[in-house]
C-alpha positions, 0 to 999 in steps of 0.5 A: 291836888291829886293827879291821875291819868284817868278817873280813879273810879273809887277811893276818895271818889266815894267820899265825893259821892257822899259829899254830893249826896249831902249837897243834894239834901241841903239844896234840892230837898230843902227847896222842896220843903219850903212849900211846907211854909206856904200856909204859915206865910199866908196866914201870917202876912195875909196874902193870897196863894199866888203871891206866896207861891212866888217864893218857891219859884224864885228859889228854884229859878235863882238856883238854876239861873246862877248855876254858871256862876257856881261853875265859874268859881269852881273852875277859876278858884276851887270847888271847895271854896265855891261850895263853902261860900254857897253854904254861908250864903244859903245859911245867911238867907235862911237865918235872915228869913226868920226875921222877915216882916213882909213877903218882899223880904222873903223874896230877897232873903229866902228867894234870891240869897238862899237860891244863889247859895244853892247855885254855888253848891249844886252844879260844882258838886255834881261835876266833881262826881263826874271827874272821879268816876268813869266806869261806874259813873251812872251808879255814882250819880244815882247814889249822889242824886238820891239825896233829893228824894231821901232828904224830902222824905225825911225833912218834910215831917221834921220841918212840919214838927219844927213849925209846930214846936218853934213856929215858922221863924224858929224852923227857918232858923234851925234850917239855916243851921242845918244848911251850914253843913254845906261847908263840911261837904265843900271840905270833902271835895278834894280837887283832882287833876286829870290828863285831859284837863292840862290844856291851858297855858302850855296849849296857849303858847303853841298857838300861831297867833301868839308872838314870840315875845308874848310867848317868852314873857308868858314863860318868864311869868309862869316861872316867877308868878302863876298869878301874873300869868293868869291875868295876862289878857290873851291867855285869860281870853283863850282859856275862857273860850276853851271852857265854853267852846262846847256851846258851839257843838251841835250835840250840845245845842240839841241837848240844850233845846231838849232840856228847855222842853223837858224842864217845862214839862216836869215842873208843874206836875209836882205843884198840881198833883195834890190839887188834882187828886183832891179835885177827883175826890181823893182825901187829903191824907191819900193825896199827901201819900201820893207825893210820899210815893213819888219821893220814895220811888224817885230814890229807887229810880236814881239808884237802880237806873244808874246801876242798870245803865252802868252794865256793859249791855246798856253802857253804850246806850245810856243816851237812849236810856235817858230819852226813854225815861223822859218819854215815859214821864211824858206818857204818864202825864198824857194819861193822868187826866183819865185817872180819876180815883186813888187806886189808879193814881197810885200806879201813876205815882210809882211810874212817874216817880221811877222814871223821874229819878232815872232821867235826873240821874242820867242828865250829868252822864249824858252831858259828860258824854256830849262835852267830855269830862274836862268841860263837865263843870261848865256844861252842867252850869249851862244845863241847869241854867236852862232849867231856870226860865221853864221852872219859873214860867211853867207853873203859872202857865199851867195854873192859867190853863186850869183857870181858863178851861176849868180842868187840869187836862190842858195843863197835863197834856201840855206837860206830856207833849213837851216832854215827849217832844224833848225826847223825840228831838234828841232821838232824831238828832242821835239817829242822824249823827249815827247815820252820818258816822256810818256814812263817813266810815263807809267812805273811808273804807273805799280806796282812792280819792273822794270828794265831799261838799260841805255846807259852807261850799268848801271841797274836801278831798281825802287821799288814802295811802297804805303805809306800814300796813296802816291807813293814813288819811290826809284831808285838805280843805279849800274853798277855791282850790286844792293841792295834792299831798 
């Protein structure tokens, strides 16, 4: 395990980026390509579109729903073991799917088992990029996340060719072998120990609630056997709490709520863009070309927006860049119902695809800015977990609106307003945080004693004194009384 005081921003980090790039190809791109099998599944099993479409929904939902499990294995065992195990599970699921005799079989093998394997790989690989990069973090994530668009662009025609040559069973079997490359990606994920990560047992030993006898026992166990120390109940509970203490951070709570609305808004468009284009009189070839444009421009958005937000002028404003990208995608959805021909839908695909790639790149960056690098793996697990329910629910809800109203307008408007609300919510929260920070700074610049009334009724007094030409602030908080220090 390499030890660094801060992220190296290069070196083996570029191999981590390459590994994460391949992970996104083997997970997100393969998931998108599963939709190519829909017609084959319908014809072979004689089922309607609604029942067949659940396969894709279950894969997506399982990948996001089990993301915290991937973070847990990565934190407590290792990122390498987690990704290799995920690769084996995903490959097994695809291989078993090639022997499916019913849709229920595919729900379990292709949906649950493959989705679980993808979950063990996706969030740990993305978190590793954040551990190796700081100054060029957005660019590194842009390159790594572009694997989804590049993989979709390349794999889609390849999968179609495999189906034509070897049937859907042979294609799934070959995909199962391809996904085994996740084990190679896992081998590239060399662990790194940063200074801010070293805060487990030693910090636990400094806590007041730990008795002297427990401290001595833990110290002796740490010398004799690290495994015994890890199984100490008190230490395990404390370390587990430290991993997820970001859940109580107001900034992360607002991010979590906004992610729910954002995930609801972005999912249906990829399902219904082609049917909507066909309903306006666009040919099948042109409708498929719109999706190709989305995939290619998504790659450009990943890399260029990542590079731009690493520039000095924008680096401090990456949070607002993320909000801008989400809001722009929301506006694109609002204008989509009035675009009734192919020449108007092409600019939509360019704009939506670019900003979709932009905000996908910035999700890990914004999460790291909120919770810090040390909690990034656990936080990303929670963030991708929050995608699960919207991904599962939003396409059926959008389809129900289409069936009820007879048009796609209500579905696209709901998606657009959902994404705009997500952006506005985080924007107001960020502005309120900046206003509070400026207010506290103005108070700290004043001399004398200041009294603050907190929401829990406590009274805080700050006394500013001058010592060696430095301002030292003492803060004493007591709900009933206070003492001068």
